[in-house]
C-alpha positions, 0 to 999 in steps of 0.5 A: 492511547494504545493501538493494535498492530499497524498494517504494513505495506512495502513498495518494491520495484524488483523481486529480491528474496533478501528484502522479503525475507526480512518481513513478517506475515503482517507486511503486505508487498506491493509490486510497482513496476510501471514498465509497459510490459510486466514480466509475468514470470517475475510476478508469478515468482514473487506471488509464489514466494509471498505465498510460501512466506504467508505474505500478502501480495498486491500488484500496482496499476494492473487490476486485470492482471492481479485478478488473473493471477489470483493475487490478494489485491491491486494497488491503484496509484493516485495518478490512475483515475480510471473506473473501468475495473468496476466492470471486472468480476473478482472474488470477495477476498480480492482487495483494492487499495489506492493512494491520494494526496488531496480531497479530489483524489480521495473522492476518486479513490472512493468511486474506484471502490478502494478499501484503504486509502494511502495518504501522503506525505505524513513526514517526507517533505516533498510536494505532497507534504502534509505533516501531522495536523494536515494529515489528520484533517485530510484523513477525516475526509473519508470513511475508508481506512487510512494508511500513512505514507511518506517518510516513515522511519523507526524514529517517527513510527510511534507518531502514527498512533496520533492519527487515525491511520490503521497502518503505514507504507514505504520503502526505506523503512522496510529495507532498513529492517534488520530482522522481522518483528511485530 
């Protein structure tokens, strides 16, 4: 079985040009700075740099600011159960994505109108660890597109093709990259 190019999502906590420069245009940057006061200047700098690099940029857990700054979309973490954003108006191109760890959280993400659900953890053995088989079963609980999350490395990335995931997300995979590739 041969899949097309997987979508890639890189979580960052701070703006480092060198890390973004390693990415290709098929990588989406998700800025997840959970401090109370977002430094809007930093977000705008990051947004502008991503636009220059032709990389999509999402802000985590602040849909209103994502819309205001005309970002590509917003990421809703699993702990965010709020539905207030359903009243917001935004462009058709604006995309909501979010993470879930179980059926209850998947159903909440569906109510929040996310288009892609990040399910964790595929490989990383933490409290949300699913492994390949449970990941496949969990991903079939929704009709939304699935993104694999947790412990993705160059050694296990081909195993994602055994799932229904259309992409993967992480941190260390992207920071370890030497040069952009497809």
